N, C-alpha and C positions, 0 to 999 in steps of 0.2 A: 277210288272215287271218294271225294270229300262231301260230307253231308252237314248241312247247317239246319238246326232245329230251333225254332223260335215259338214261344208260347206267351200268353199274357197280352195278346193283341186281338183285334177284330177288324174286319172290313165293314165300314159303315155304309159305303155306297160306291158304285161304279157307274159313271155316266159317259157314254160315247157321244161324239158329235161328228157329223158328216156334212160336207158341203152339199148344197142342194143340186149342184150341176151334175147331171147324169150323162155319162158317155156310153153309148151303145156300141159295143165292139163289132157287131155285125156291120154297122155302117162305117165306123172309124177305120176298120181294117181292110176295106175293099181294095183301095188303091195299092196298099203295101203288099197284101198277100194274094190278091186275085182269087183263083179257083181253090187255092189251098186253105182259104180262111176257115171253112167249115171244119176241116180236120184239126186245125190249131185250136179252135174254140172247144171242140170236143175233148182235145187232149188236156187243156188247162182247166176247162170248166168255167172260165171267167167270161161271162156274157156282158156284164155291165160294170162300170167303175164310177166312183165319185171323184170329181176333180175341182180344186179351188180355182176361182177366177183370179185374174191379175189383181195384185194388191191384197189378197187374202192369204194368210199363212196358217200353218198348223197351230201356231200360238193363239190365233184368234179363235180357232175351234176349241182348243184346250181351255181358254179363258171362259168361253161361254159355258162349257160343261162344268167348270169349277164354280162359277157364279150360281148356276142353277142348283148344283149339288149342295153347296154351302147353305143356300137359302132353304132348300127342301129339308135339310137335316137340322136347320135352325142352330147352326154352329156359331158361337161367339168368336169373332176374329182373334181375340186374345188367346183362345184355346189352341190355335194353330202354332206349332213350334217349328215347323220346317216345310219347305217347298222343294220338291225335286222335279225337274223337267227332263224326261228322257227324249232325246231327239238327235238326229244327225243333220237336221235342216233348220237350225235356229234362225231367228230374225237377223241377228248380227253375230259375227265371230266373237265380238266383245261389245258390250257386256252380255251375259247369258240371259236366257229367257226367264229363269226363275226369279231373278231380281226384278225383272219387268212385272212379273205376276205379283210380287210383294207390294209394289206400288199400286197396280191396277185394282187389286183386291183390298187395298187399304189395310194390310196386315201389320202387326207389330214390327217395329224395327229390330227386335231381338231374334227374329226368325232366322234359321239357317236356310240359305237359298243357293242352290247350285244345279247345274245341268249335268247329265250323264250322256256322253257321246256313244251311243250304241244303236244298232239297227234292229234286226229281226228278233234278237233275244232280249231286247231291252226292257220289256215289261216285267219279265221274271226278275231281272236284276233290280229294277226299280222297286218292286214289291219287297224284295229281300232287304234292300237298304232302308226303305221306309219303315219296315217292321222293326229293324234294329234301332232306328232313330226313335220310334214311338216308345220302345222299351226304355232306352237310356235317357231320353228327355222327359218321359212321362207326359208327352204332349201329342195332340193330334197332328198327323202328317198329311200334307196334300201332295199326291203324286200326279203329275201331268205327263202324258205320253202322247206324242203325235209327230207326224212328218208330212211335209209337202214334197212328194217325190215327182210330181208332174212336171215341174220346171227343170228337173234334172234328167228327164227321160227323152231320148231322141225319137221323134215321130217316124224316123227312117231306120229304126233298129228293130228287127223282127224278134230278137230275143227278149226285149223288155217292153215294147210300146203298148201291148195289149194286156200287160200284167198289173202295172203299178197305179195305185190310186192315192188319195190324200185322206187323212182323218186326224182327229184329236180325241182326247179323253181326260177324265179326271177321276181319281180314286182317293177316298178318304180312309186312312188307317188310324185307329185309335188304341191307346193302351187300355187293357181290360184285365185286371188282376184276377177276376173271377172266371175268366175263360181259360180252360185247361187244354183246349184244342191246340195241337202243334201244327205250325206251318213249316214245311220241310223243303229245303232248297238244295240244288246241286248244279254245278256248272262244268262245262267242257270247252276248251279253246284249242284251236290249231291255227296259229298265226302263219304257219308255213304256206297255207293255202289262201292267204288274205287277198291275193290278186284275182281270185275267182269272182269276187263281188267288190268293185272298187270305183271310186271317182278319182281320176288321175290328177287333175289340176285344181288349183284354187286354195291350197294351203301352203305351209312353209316349205315342204319338201319340193314340190313342183308348183312354183308360184304362178298365179294368173298372169298370162302373157298374151301377146298379139295373136297367137294361134289357138288359144284355148276355146274360142268360139267358132272355129272353122270346122265344118263337117269333113271327116276323112273316113275312107273305107277301112274296115277291119278285115281280118283274114277270111271272114265269111261273107264279105261284101256289104255288111251293114254300114250305114253312115252315122257316125257319132262325133260329137264334140268331146274334147278332153274334160269338160265339166259335166258330162253326162254319166249316168250309172252304167257301168259295164259289167255284164254278168256272163259267166260260163254256166249255162243251164245244166249241162251234164255233170259238172263238178258239184254244183249245189245239190242236184238230185242224189248223187252218190253220198254226199255228206249227210243228207237227211235220212235216207233209207238204210245206210250202213252205220255211220257213227251215231246218228240219232237213235236208231233201233237199239244198238248195243248199249248205249248209255242209259236209255229209259228202262230197258229190261234189267240192267244191273241195279239201277235206282230202286225199282220195285222189289227186286230180290233182297236188297239190303234192308228195306223197310218191312219185308215180309208181307207185301201187298200184291193183289192181283186186280184185274179189271173189275172184279165183282165188288171191290172195296170203294169204287168211285161211281158217282152218278153220271158224270160226263167227262169226256176228254176234250180239252180246249187246246187246239193246236194253232200255231201261227198259220194264217191262211195264205201260204205261199202259192199254191194252186190246188185245185180240187183233186186231181189225179194223185199228186204227190202225197197229200195228207191222208187220203184214203189208203194208199199203200202202207204208209207208216202206221196208221191205226190198226190195220189187220196184222202187220208184222209184230206188233207188241201185244197182241192178244185181245184187243178191244173189238167189239162189234160196231158196225157203222151206225147203229141207232143211238150210240152214245157219243157220236161225233157231230156236233152242230157245225154247219157249213154256211159261211157268209161270203166267201170269195166270189161265188157266182154272181152276186148282186152288187158287191161293193168293191171288189178287186183286192189286190195285195197292198195294204197300206202300212207295211213294215210292222214294227212291234205293236202298233195300236190295234192290229187285227184281233188280239186276244181280248182287250177290254171291249172292243166293238162287238165281238161275237157274244161275249157274256151279256152285255147290256141289251143286245138285239134279240137274242134267242132264249134267254133264261129269265127275262123280267117277270113273266107270268108264273112260270113254274116255281120260281124262288119264293113266291108269296105263300105257297102251299106247304113247303117242307124245306128243311135245311139241305144244302147241296154240298157234297164233297167233290172237288174238282181236281183232276190232274192236268196241269198246264205245261206247255213247252213251246219255247220260241227258238228258232234256228235260222242261221244265215250269216250275214256279214261278219267277218272276223278272221276266220270262220268261228262262229260262236254258238253255243247251245246252252239254254237255261231250262231247268226242270223244277217244278214246284207242286206241292200238294197244299191246297187251301180249302177253306170252308166258308160258305155263305150261309147266313141264317135268314129266317123269314123276315127279319127287320132290315136286312141289307137292301138299300134302295138301288134299283137298276133302271136305267132309262136311256133311250137313244134319241138324240136331238138332231135337228137339221139346222144348218147355218145357211141362211139365204145369201146367195152370191151369184 
């Protein structure tokens, strides 16, 4: 396992942003699941989700979060040296979302601006890259993270329809030579299992074609288009509770840390049952595991900043918080990080009217 340690930086703020449109899974799943709906909701724990309306994207959510966070922190635009947007659902294949943000936020033309194409592990990767940039540029870095999965989810697919939601977020990371706290990251990738979570058509390998929008039955009888998210739920579950467990335990052992060294465990909100199993397997008690999947759904990598901004905003005002974070899924990919929030770190969850 490779470990990356970064010091001399701080997290100034994390703002999440959710679309105001609430989907009740009890109503939405009646036709597709019938009498088995109650069992499914009990298994996943996802009762409600947030979904963007037509014409609203994750970029819109990220931009609102960024504007509010920059304003509340009273940051001079010239102090921002870089913009990263973690997403696999950009507004356009080209140009990227980050360059759009540079213009919309009226930032200096000298900023580094780029997207990172990652799904569930993306926030951990984004923090890692942003922390290194803050160090080397000696500038504040804006990290945007969000996805609009709803338009890539088949309403006739039992494996995905009641899981995925939409969200956006903004995080500000700044250089701080007086801060000796180490942010510690590690990653794990198994591309041999990439087909377990995939969108088949719409890129260079399988170009968009006349059949890409046609609903076809898969081996389980679910109806999907080739532009929809396809997921093998059992493969992902095994990856999380086996590979995820193994890697997080190894990470803690290398650092000489246990659950007692962290105030909270912030996991990607894949589904409630899965993350509770992982939490227990790595030695954390459930009282250290904030859960938001039940009310917001699985919004890919943005679930981590959404959970932090939603569940820790009051607690963080009272004391510094040491967090163990982990995102896992598409790739298949795993990211692990230990970070610290201080009492000055601004946390807030916003709604986007749509």
